[in-house]
ZAVEXLO-560789 format. One record per atom (N, C-alpha, C): residue number from 1; chain; atom name; x, y, z. Coordinates in Angstrom, 3 decimals. Example, Ala and Ser with C-alpha at 12.3 -4.5 7.8 and 13.67 -1.06 7.14 Angstrom:
% residues 2
    n  chain  atom        c1        c2        c3
    1      A     N    13.190    -5.690     7.800
    1      A    CA    12.300    -4.500     7.800
    1      A     C    13.200    -3.300     7.800
    2      A     N    12.850    -2.250     7.080
    2      A    CA    13.670    -1.060     7.140
    2      A     C    12.900     0.030     7.870
END
This chain:
% residues 98
    n  chain  atom        c1        c2        c3
    1      A     N     3.991    11.576     4.854
    1      A    CA     4.613    10.321     4.512
    1      A     C     4.049     9.277     5.450
    2      A     N     3.648     8.157     4.895
    2      A    CA     3.046     7.090     5.681
    2      A     C     4.043     5.954     5.829
    3      A     N     4.254     5.491     7.049
    3      A    CA     5.188     4.412     7.326
    3      A     C     6.467     4.959     7.935
    4      A     N     7.417     4.074     8.125
    4      A    CA     8.686     4.474     8.729
    4      A     C     9.489     5.318     7.751
    5      A     N    10.306     6.215     8.272
    5      A    CA    11.074     7.144     7.433
    5      A     C    11.915     6.443     6.372
    6      A     N    12.557     5.354     6.715
    6      A    CA    13.438     4.674     5.768
    6      A     C    12.680     3.768     4.801
    7      A     N    11.488     3.343     5.171
    7      A    CA    10.705     2.459     4.303
    7      A     C     9.245     2.912     4.260
    8      A     N     8.983     4.097     3.713
    8      A    CA     7.598     4.575     3.665
    8      A     C     6.750     3.719     2.728
    9      A     N     5.468     3.601     3.050
    9      A    CA     4.569     2.796     2.222
    9      A     C     3.609     3.656     1.412
   10      A     N     3.604     4.947     1.661
   10      A    CA     2.699     5.788     0.897
   10      A     C     2.814     7.252     1.252
   11      A     N     2.012     8.031     0.506
   11      A    CA     1.929     9.467     0.707
   11      A     C     0.469     9.824     0.887
   12      A     N     0.160    10.636     1.870
   12      A    CA    -1.182    11.178     2.061
   12      A     C    -1.165    12.587     1.503
   13      A     N    -2.007    12.823     0.519
   13      A    CA    -2.113    14.138    -0.088
   13      A     C    -3.458    14.710     0.322
   14      A     N    -3.487    15.948     0.750
   14      A    CA    -4.776    16.500     1.136
   14      A     C    -4.729    17.988     1.385
   15      A     N    -5.908    18.565     1.427
   15      A    CA    -6.029    19.996     1.694
   15      A     C    -6.824    20.190     2.980
   16      A     N    -6.563    21.314     3.619
   16      A    CA    -7.274    21.621     4.851
   16      A     C    -7.358    23.129     5.032
   17      A     N    -8.415    23.558     5.688
   17      A    CA    -8.532    24.959     6.086
   17      A     C    -7.993    25.161     7.490
   18      A     N    -7.661    24.059     8.157
   18      A    CA    -7.126    24.098     9.516
   18      A     C    -5.605    24.149     9.477
   19      A     N    -5.005    24.308    10.630
   19      A    CA    -3.559    24.206    10.758
   19      A     C    -3.155    22.795    10.329
   20      A     N    -2.211    22.637     9.390
   20      A    CA    -1.816    21.305     8.932
   20      A     C    -1.341    20.381    10.054
   21      A     N    -0.730    20.938    11.077
   21      A    CA    -0.276    20.098    12.192
   21      A     C    -1.461    19.570    12.992
   22      A     N    -2.514    20.352    13.102
   22      A    CA    -3.746    19.890    13.753
   22      A     C    -4.375    18.768    12.927
   23      A     N    -4.430    18.960    11.612
   23      A    CA    -4.984    17.929    10.722
   23      A     C    -4.163    16.650    10.801
   24      A     N    -2.848    16.792    10.889
   24      A    CA    -1.970    15.634    11.037
   24      A     C    -2.318    14.840    12.293
   25      A     N    -2.566    15.534    13.392
   25      A    CA    -2.939    14.851    14.631
   25      A     C    -4.249    14.081    14.481
   26      A     N    -5.218    14.660    13.765
   26      A    CA    -6.485    13.966    13.505
   26      A     C    -6.242    12.679    12.731
   27      A     N    -5.414    12.743    11.713
   27      A    CA    -5.121    11.563    10.891
   27      A     C    -4.372    10.518    11.701
   28      A     N    -3.401    10.949    12.495
   28      A    CA    -2.599    10.013    13.300
   28      A     C    -3.458     9.210    14.270
   29      A     N    -4.490     9.852    14.819
   29      A    CA    -5.346     9.151    15.789
   29      A     C    -6.039     7.941    15.184
   30      A     N    -6.262     7.963    13.869
   30      A    CA    -7.005     6.883    13.214
   30      A     C    -6.127     6.030    12.304
   31      A     N    -4.812     6.173    12.416
   31      A    CA    -3.898     5.429    11.542
   31      A     C    -3.177     4.335    12.316
   32      A     N    -2.919     3.228    11.640
   32      A    CA    -2.153     2.160    12.273
   32      A     C    -0.680     2.209    11.868
   33      A     N    -0.317     3.211    11.079
   33      A    CA     1.068     3.414    10.652
   33      A     C     1.545     4.785    11.107
   34      A     N     2.847     4.956    11.167
   34      A    CA     3.447     6.252    11.479
   34      A     C     3.128     7.219    10.335
   35      A     N     2.755     8.447    10.670
   35      A    CA     2.459     9.479     9.676
   35      A     C     3.329    10.697     9.979
   36      A     N     4.042    11.198     8.967
   36      A    CA     4.896    12.373     9.144
   36      A     C     4.541    13.439     8.121
   37      A     N     4.521    14.663     8.557
   37      A    CA     4.283    15.805     7.685
   37      A     C     5.614    16.189     7.055
   38      A     N     5.665    16.209     5.716
   38      A    CA     6.940    16.494     5.069
   38      A     C     6.941    17.788     4.262
   39      A     N     5.768    18.277     3.854
   39      A    CA     5.739    19.488     3.043
   39      A     C     4.380    20.155     3.172
   40      A     N     4.402    21.479     3.274
   40      A    CA     3.173    22.276     3.328
   40      A     C     3.261    23.342     2.245
   41      A     N     2.220    23.428     1.439
   41      A    CA     2.098    24.519     0.477
   41      A     C     0.851    25.294     0.847
   42      A     N     0.871    26.588     0.636
   42      A    CA    -0.330    27.388     0.868
   42      A     C    -0.512    28.342    -0.306
   43      A     N    -1.759    28.693    -0.533
   43      A    CA    -2.120    29.577    -1.633
   43      A     C    -3.394    30.297    -1.230
   44      A     N    -3.559    31.563    -1.576
   44      A    CA    -4.761    32.287    -1.162
   44      A     C    -6.048    31.809    -1.838
   45      A     N    -5.925    31.107    -2.951
   45      A    CA    -7.113    30.658    -3.671
   45      A     C    -7.447    29.207    -3.362
   46      A     N    -8.555    29.006    -2.672
   46      A    CA    -9.024    27.650    -2.403
   46      A     C    -9.347    26.902    -3.689
   47      A     N    -9.827    27.625    -4.687
   47      A    CA   -10.147    27.003    -5.981
   47      A     C    -8.872    26.434    -6.627
   48      A     N    -7.787    27.210    -6.573
   48      A    CA    -6.512    26.739    -7.113
   48      A     C    -6.063    25.466    -6.398
   49      A     N    -6.131    25.474    -5.067
   49      A    CA    -5.684    24.317    -4.281
   49      A     C    -6.541    23.091    -4.569
   50      A     N    -7.861    23.270    -4.609
   50      A    CA    -8.735    22.123    -4.914
   50      A     C    -8.441    21.576    -6.304
   51      A     N    -8.230    22.462    -7.262
   51      A    CA    -7.909    22.022    -8.618
   51      A     C    -6.582    21.298    -8.689
   52      A     N    -5.599    21.797    -7.942
   52      A    CA    -4.283    21.164    -7.918
   52      A     C    -4.358    19.781    -7.280
   53      A     N    -5.101    19.657    -6.188
   53      A    CA    -5.251    18.348    -5.559
   53      A     C    -5.885    17.371    -6.550
   54      A     N    -6.904    17.810    -7.265
   54      A    CA    -7.558    16.955    -8.261
   54      A     C    -6.558    16.521    -9.333
   55      A     N    -5.731    17.448    -9.814
   55      A    CA    -4.730    17.117   -10.825
   55      A     C    -3.704    16.113   -10.316
   56      A     N    -3.276    16.286    -9.083
   56      A    CA    -2.322    15.332    -8.500
   56      A     C    -2.955    13.943    -8.452
   57      A     N    -4.184    13.873    -7.981
   57      A    CA    -4.850    12.569    -7.859
   57      A     C    -5.153    11.945    -9.221
   58      A     N    -5.308    12.765   -10.241
   58      A    CA    -5.553    12.249   -11.597
   58      A     C    -4.257    11.817   -12.282
   59      A     N    -3.136    12.445   -11.930
   59      A    CA    -1.880    12.191   -12.624
   59      A     C    -0.963    11.171   -11.959
   60      A     N    -1.280    10.789   -10.740
   60      A    CA    -0.453     9.817   -10.038
   60      A     C    -1.349     8.682    -9.534
   61      A     N    -0.859     7.441    -9.613
   61      A    CA    -1.704     6.302    -9.252
   61      A     C    -2.071     6.250    -7.766
   62      A     N    -3.306     5.842    -7.528
   62      A    CA    -3.850     5.666    -6.178
   62      A     C    -3.184     4.466    -5.521
   63      A     N    -2.821     4.602    -4.277
   63      A    CA    -2.212     3.538    -3.489
   63      A     C    -3.210     3.130    -2.414
   64      A     N    -3.914     2.041    -2.638
   64      A    CA    -4.928     1.572    -1.693
   64      A     C    -4.246     0.944    -0.486
   65      A     N    -4.272     1.655     0.613
   65      A    CA    -3.640     1.163     1.837
   65      A     C    -4.622     0.454     2.761
   66      A     N    -5.805     0.173     2.238
   66      A    CA    -6.804    -0.546     3.017
   66      A     C    -7.150     0.177     4.297
   67      A     N    -7.115    -0.532     5.401
   67      A    CA    -7.496     0.033     6.700
   67      A     C    -6.342     0.709     7.445
   68      A     N    -5.195     0.828     6.810
   68      A    CA    -4.058     1.450     7.499
   68      A     C    -4.274     2.933     7.761
   69      A     N    -5.078     3.576     6.908
   69      A    CA    -5.341     5.002     7.042
   69      A     C    -6.850     5.205     6.952
   70      A     N    -7.496     5.313     8.105
   70      A    CA    -8.954     5.403     8.143
   70      A     C    -9.482     6.817     7.908
   71      A     N    -8.626     7.821     7.973
   71      A    CA    -9.027     9.214     7.763
   71      A     C    -8.180     9.773     6.627
   72      A     N    -8.794    10.038     5.491
   72      A    CA    -8.060    10.570     4.352
   72      A     C    -7.456     9.509     3.462
   73      A     N    -7.909     8.280     3.598
   73      A    CA    -7.339     7.160     2.852
   73      A     C    -7.623     7.162     1.366
   74      A     N    -8.542     8.003     0.914
   74      A    CA    -8.821     8.045    -0.523
   74      A     C    -7.819     8.934    -1.255
   75      A     N    -6.965     9.604    -0.533
   75      A    CA    -5.971    10.503    -1.133
   75      A     C    -4.567    10.002    -0.837
   76      A     N    -4.342     8.707    -1.070
   76      A    CA    -3.036     8.119    -0.801
   76      A     C    -2.368     7.720    -2.108
   77      A     N    -1.082     7.983    -2.166
   77      A    CA    -0.288     7.750    -3.366
   77      A     C     0.936     6.925    -2.996
   78      A     N     1.676     6.486    -4.007
   78      A    CA     2.855     5.662    -3.763
   78      A     C     4.053     6.517    -3.339
   79      A     N     4.774     6.048    -2.338
   79      A    CA     5.948     6.776    -1.838
   79      A     C     7.005     6.921    -2.919
   80      A     N     7.072     5.990    -3.839
   80      A    CA     8.066     6.066    -4.914
   80      A     C     7.810     7.250    -5.856
   81      A     N     6.608     7.810    -5.807
   81      A    CA     6.266     8.953    -6.655
   81      A     C     6.512    10.301    -5.964
   82      A     N     7.042    10.289    -4.761
   82      A    CA     7.177    11.518    -3.972
   82      A     C     7.909    12.638    -4.715
   83      A     N     9.067    12.346    -5.254
   83      A    CA     9.851    13.383    -5.937
   83      A     C     9.075    13.962    -7.120
   84      A     N     8.440    13.103    -7.902
   84      A    CA     7.673    13.570    -9.059
   84      A     C     6.455    14.388    -8.637
   85      A     N     5.818    13.995    -7.541
   85      A    CA     4.656    14.737    -7.044
   85      A     C     5.078    16.129    -6.576
   86      A     N     6.177    16.205    -5.829
   86      A    CA     6.664    17.503    -5.358
   86      A     C     7.001    18.393    -6.550
   87      A     N     7.678    17.844    -7.546
   87      A    CA     8.002    18.631    -8.754
   87      A     C     6.731    19.124    -9.442
   88      A     N     5.749    18.254    -9.552
   88      A    CA     4.477    18.588   -10.200
   88      A     C     3.803    19.760    -9.473
   89      A     N     3.771    19.677    -8.156
   89      A    CA     3.129    20.740    -7.359
   89      A     C     3.933    22.035    -7.464
   90      A     N     5.241    21.943    -7.321
   90      A    CA     6.082    23.144    -7.413
   90      A     C     5.915    23.823    -8.768
   91      A     N     5.875    23.043    -9.837
   91      A    CA     5.696    23.602   -11.172
   91      A     C     4.328    24.259   -11.288
   92      A     N     3.307    23.654   -10.713
   92      A    CA     1.967    24.221   -10.756
   92      A     C     1.925    25.574   -10.057
   93      A     N     2.625    25.696    -8.935
   93      A    CA     2.693    26.980    -8.224
   93      A     C     3.434    28.015    -9.062
   94      A     N     4.524    27.607    -9.709
   94      A    CA     5.271    28.538   -10.551
   94      A     C     4.425    28.999   -11.742
   95      A     N     3.718    28.055   -12.362
   95      A    CA     2.872    28.387   -13.512
   95      A     C     1.724    29.314   -13.125
   96      A     N     1.273    29.232   -11.869
   96      A    CA     0.132    30.037   -11.406
   96      A     C     0.540    31.427   -10.933
   97      A     N     1.833    31.627   -10.735
   97      A    CA     2.265    32.939   -10.219
   97      A     C     2.160    33.995   -11.318
   98      A     N     1.821    35.232   -10.911
   98      A    CA     1.638    36.311   -11.903
   98      A     C     2.907    36.722   -12.608
END
């Protein structure tokens, strides 16, 4: 979540092979806004995760935050879409389970 907890301005969506908390620290160093980690999903298939990230970015509008997020800024979405994005991802995980 990008911005203050009560008035977030966006969502950073992304994948990493590193510890998500380590990746968060990398992003925070180059951000002019507060960044908070709110949800972590993991899956053994990198292909599934990359495909899911692509689907999220295709199905939800891009939120151009300009220079506020210099690392990972191409994967920013609107905070108002948070609930719908979480539902979308959760459903994708359920649909992918055997």
